[in-house]
N, C-alpha and C positions, 0 to 999 in steps of 0.2 A: 504494500498500499505508500502510495507516494505524497508524503504533504506537502500542505501549500507552505509557499514562502512565507505566507503569515502566519501559520501554524510553527515553521520552523526557526521563525525570527520567537514567539512568544515562548517556544521550549526553552531558546538560548537566554533567553534574559530569564526565566523561570532559573535555570542552571546557574545562571552567575549572582544569583542572587542566594552565596554560601550559604547563611544562616535560613533561609526558608528550603534550600533546596535539602541537606542534610536532617532537617526536622525532619520533612517526609519521609527521607530513609527513616531514621531511628522511628519514627510513628509505626512506620511500615513493618519495619522488625517485630516490634513491640507486641501490634496486632498478628501477625503471624503465628509468634511466640504463643499468646493465648489461646488461638485458635485451638492447636493441640495440648492444651494445658491437662487432658486426662494423659497425655504420655508423657507428661515431664513433672507433675504432682499428683502420686495416686500410692493408695495406700496398699493396693493390689498389682503383684508382678505384671508387666508386659508380654510377656510368654514365659512360659514355664514346657520342659520336657521332664517330664516324667515316669518313668519305667517304659522305656521308649516310644511313649506317645507325645504329640505337643497342644498343649491348653493355651488357651488365650483370655485369663481372669477379665482384662480390663472391659472385654468385651461380652462374657457372656458368665453367670454364677454357675460355680461346682459347687458338690455337696461336703463334707470332710470325709466322706468316704469314699470320697475320689482321689484323694492322698495318699490313704490309709490310715484314717482315722475310725471311730468306733461311732460316729452319730451322723445323722441324717439331714443334718442344718447348712446353710450354706458354709459354705469353708472361710473360716478366717485367718488371714496370712499375715496378721499380727502374733498370732497362737505362737509361740516358741516350736512348739512340740509340730505343727503342721510345716514350716521352716526348717527343723529337721529331718523330716520324714522324705522332703524333697531336694534336703542336701545327698540325703543317703542316696538314692534313685534317681537323681537327674542334677538338673540345676536351675534357675530361674533369674531372668532379666528385670531388674529394675528399676524403673525410672528416677532421674536425678534425685528429686526429692520424694521419700518413700512415704507420702502423710496427703489426703484429702482435705475437702475442706470444711467437710461436717462432722469427721470422726476425730476424738481428743486422742493426743498424744499420750500414751502409756508412760509409768515409771517415770515420771518428769523429777522424782525425790523432792519437791517442792511445789508449794500452793500456785496454781495460775493466780494470773499470769506470770510468766515465770521470761525473765530478760533474752536478750539474746544470747546466744551460745552456738558452738561448733554442730551442733547434732539441730538447731534451731533457729537458723541466722536472723530472723527477725523475732526471735522469742515467740511467745504464746501469748493466746487472747486470754479473757477471764474465763473461757470454756476447756481449755486447754487444748485449742486449737493451734495449729501452725501457722503462723502470721503470714510467710511467704506464699502457701497454698492458697489459701483464702484469698492473698489477693492478685494472684495471678488467674481463678476463677471470677474474683469481682472485676479486676479489668477486662475480662472479654466480655462478662455481661453488661459492663459500662460502654465500651466502647461500643456494641452491637448493638444497644438502644439509643445510644446517641446518634449513629449513622442509621438505623433506619428510621428513626425519627425525623431526623433531617432530612432524606429522599422523600419520602410519602407528606411530607409538612410542605417541602417544595413543590414536588408536582401539583397538590391541592391551590398551593400559594401562586405557583407561577399561572395555573388555570382559571383562577379567582382574577388575579389583577389583568390578564392578557384579555378576557371577556368585557372585563370594565373600564381598560383604558380605550379598546377598539370600538366598541357600540357607542362610550361617552353619553352624553344627555340623561337622560331619563332612568337608564341605568345606573352609570356612573354614581347622577344623585343618591338614589335608593339603598345604592350599593355600599356608598361612604357611610350613610345614615346608620347603617346594619353594622358594620366594623366601629364606628365608634361605642355604639351599643354593644355591641358582642366584646369590644376589648376594655370596657370596661366593668365587666362581672369579675367578681371576684372569684380568681381563678383559686387559692390556698384554699380559701371554703368549701367549693365547688367538689374541691379531689378529695376533700376530710369527708363532706356527706358521700361520693361514692364508693369512699374506702369502706364504710360503715354498711353501704347494701350491698357491694362488691366486693366478694373476696380478694386481694389485688393479688393479680400475675404478671409477668411480665408482658404480655400481650394484651392485658386488660388493661394496664398500666399507659402503654402506648399508645390504646386507643383515646383512653382520656387525655393525656397529654396530648395528644394530635388536634384535640378537637380546639385547641387554644393556639397551637404555637404554629399551625399555617398562617398565621396573619404575616410573620416575618417577611415575609419576600411582597404581598401584596401591590404594597405603596410604592416599590421600586419599579417593578414589573409595569404596575399600571401606569407612571410617568413616561415610562419607554414607548408603552404602546400609543399613549396621546399623544408623542412628539413625532411617530413615525407615522399615525392616520391618515396624514395628508401628504406625504412626501408623494412624489410623482411616479415611482416606479409604485406605489401601491393601488392609486387614482387609476394607471396603465392597467396594471392586472383583474382592478373590478371593471373596467372599461370595458376590458376583455371577456367578460363573464366567468371569471374564478370564483370560485363560494369563499364566504368569508372565511370557515377554515381552514381554506386551501391559503389564504391570503395570511390568517396570522398564524400558521406552522409554518411556510416554505419563506415569505418573506419578512416577517415582520417579528417574530420568535429568534431566528438567529441572532438578529441583533441585537433583543431585549436581553438575550443571556450572556453576552460580552458582562454588564453589569452585573448579573444574579450571578453570575459563574465567581466573582471575585467573591462577593457578600457572603455565600455557603460557607468556606471556611470559618467563620465566624459563627455562623448559625449553628456549626457543626460544635461547634466551643460551646456554645448554651445548649446545647442538646445532652452532650456528655452530662455535663453539671446537675441535670434535672433530675435522674435517678439518684444521685448521691443528696441533694439536698434531700428527696425525698425521705430516702432510707435513714438521712439523720434525723429526719423531724420525727418518724414512726409511720409512716404510710406510704411506705412502699415495699418491698417484695416480702414475701411471707418470713419470716425468724427463722432465721438458721442459713438462708441465702447470702452468697459471700455477695457484699458488696462496700464500696470503698466508703457509704455513709455508714454503715454501720459500723466498719473501724473507727470511723473519725468517732462514732458515738462512745463507743468502748474506749476511746481516748480520753473523752471527759467523762464519761463515768468511771475511770479510775487513774487518778492522774498519777496516782504512785506508780504507775508503768509508764513515762512519756516516750517509750517507744511506739505505741499505740499511736498515739496521737501525732506523732513527726512523722512517723511511716503513712499517713494516713495522708498527713498537710503536703509531705512533699512529693507523693506520687500523684495527687493531684492538682499541686502546681504545675510539675513537671507535663502533664498531657493538656493542660492547658497552652502553657508557654510552647508546645512544639505547633499546637493547631495555630494558634494566631502567628506562628512567625511563618506556616503554611500558607494563612490567609494573604500576610505582605508579599509575600512572595510571588502569590497568584494575583494578588492587584497591581502589582510594577508589569506581570505579565500581558497582562488585558490593558496595562497605561498605555495610548498612541504616541505619548508623548516622551515615554522612556525610551532610553536609547542603549547600547551595551556599550562601556566603558572603553 
């Protein structure tokens, strides 16, 4: 696929912004690592060879009797007897971090939360769960939530702004009054009310937040469509009998997307923090779910364990900083006044 000269110029300007370019690389690496959280932090082996057969405990449940035990319950790989049986007749390939986000670490030797050690690099929380494991899983949920919310809210917001700006007149007037009313609704109170009615899950929270987050790009897209609706090429397309939808998508939307794309990384930065804020306030994911907000809340409730608050703070700060730097680089790339040094 051959890139246009304009696209090549934008990519060159983006790469020239070293801060934004390496922020994108680092953010992509972090996101990619969290996608394989089960292979990195898990209290089950990735692969087991026992008595000549291979097993995949991270994908399937096996009973205790499979590995020489006497009970018909699900095998507990934290049990030293199970580990001894596997080592006697085979081997096990363990993840780098042999802990999961929901199971407590055994044999800590002190009351949780425990400080960072060689065994638990960032310590444990007040329920004796490994902080690194919860951090990896929590990052995956927060990033996925933020990115999905950004994509869907942008699609709705762009469509709404396009209709409002292209048709103008009464459509624009009524839509503006609706936006003023909708934006004035107390979002936090509505979230509290919805959380008391509907059990909070990843997708229910996503749907609720989508009700309010789609307005972020409406004004920007509306202004671009209002500016371009009377351009000569739009009038020519209309005179040739092109449908309104065709004109909006083919002729006006590409120009409007230039300014929209420069704003989207900043929308993503706000979206990533939404779930963190909800979990910190207690209206987020169900109890026990890995979350950056829940880690910050534990830091607030356990001031004697500063590693919890510091870990949550620095992770959130780094994630937002990376997204802001990426947004600045994208903004420079789409700025027609920006030139390569």
